[in-house]
Structures are given as C-alpha cells and as structure tokens.
N, C-alpha and C positions, 0 to 999 in steps of 0.2 A: 718382473720388477718389484724391487722390495716397497716396504711402507715409506710413504713421503715424511721427511722430516719436519717436526714442528717449527724448529728454528733454522733455517737456510741461511748462513752467514748474516746479513743483516737485515732479512726479512721474517717476519713471525705469520706463522698461518694462524690468524685469530679466528677464523669460523671453527678448523679444528678445536682449537685453545678451549673456544666456549663449550662446544660439544662436550670436551672431556672435564670442563668444570661443572657442566649442568648433569653431567652423568653422575660423578660425584655426589652432586647435592642429592640427587634422586636417590641413590644408594643409603647415605646417612639419613635422610629422610625416611626411607622405609625403614631404615632398623629402629628409628627413633619412635616410628608410628607403631611398631610391632613389639615394640618390648617399653612395657612400664616402667623399668629401673632408669631405662635411659629417658624417658619422659619427664621423671621426678623433676631432674636439676632444670631443665628446659621450661617446665611451668612456673618453679620459683622464682628463676629468671625473671619471665614475662610477667609474672605478678607482680612481682618487686617494682618493676621499672613502670608497670601501669600505674602504681599508686598515686605518683603526682598527677598524671593525665586524669584519673578519676578524682581527686581532690578538686582538680579544676572544673569538672563537669559538673559535680554535685550541686553547687549553686544553681547551675543552670536548669538540673533536673527538676530541681526543688521549683524554680521559678515556673516551669512550665507544665508542671503538673499542679503546682498552686491556681495558676491560671484557669487550667481547665476545669479544675472542681469548683471554681469560682463563679462556674457559669450555670453552676445546679442549685438550687434551693437545698435547703435540708430534707426538706419532705420528698424532694424529687431523688436525691440520693438515697435516703431511707426506700423509698419503692424501689428503684434499682436492685439494691444490695437485697431487699426481702423478696422480689422475684427471683433473683440468682440463686438466693438459699432454698427456695421453694423448690425450685427446678433440681438441684441437686439433691435434696432428700427425696424428691420422688425417684431420680434415679438409684438413689442408694435401696431405697424400699422394693422398687421394681427386681434389682439386681439381689436383694434377698431373696425376694418370692421365687424368683427362677432357681438361684445357686442353691440357696438352702434346702428344699425337697430335694434337687437331683443328686445333691451330696450325701443328704440321709438317706436316700434311697441306693445310691452305690456303695454306702458304708454299711447298709444292711444286707443287699443281696450280694456283694462280694464274700463275706465271710459265710453265707449260707451255701453258697456255689462250692467253696472250697472244702467246705464238711461233708457235700454230696449229696 
C-alpha cells in the first residue's frame, strides 16, 4: 500500500502536516545553528526587534537595582567590594604562584631536552 495522502478530498491529515512542518523547522534550525554565516542575519533581526523591549525594561531594572543598593550603607558597600577584590587578588596571586614556576620550568626543560 502506498503512502497516505496529506490531503484526501476534503480532509487534511493535520498530524502529518505538523510532523512535516516541525521536521522542516528542525532542519532549518540545525542549519542555522551550525553555520555562523546564517546565524548573523537572525541575530541582527532579533537584536533590532529587542531594542524597544529593552528600552521599556531599562527603567524597571534601574529601579530594582537602585532599591536593592539603597538597602546598604556606603560603608557596607565599600566592605563588600573590598572583600571581593581581596579574594580576586588572592586568586590571581595563587594562580601566578602556581603557573609562573611551572611555565618557567617547562620553558627551561623543553629546550634542554631537545638539545640532548
């Protein structure tokens, strides 16, 4: 028996039609996701369309951030920022202490081992 017709007289096989449409969207989406050249027009389109929404959200975001920050005194904010900076700087120092000697050792040992 052959394939069932999508349109048979006055009836339409909606399930099959939706399967075909979803499959085409899946193929199109995969092609766009895997090809950066095809992504660019869609990104531009969505970015341009999102500008009005972002402009409407901007005052709301400003208000929420302002309300949240107003809960802290200037001294508390200073203390939080200094604590974060101290931690980040410590991580940079530790990273430098570990990576620096290892990379120096490798850059010294590699040429020595290649010379023989």
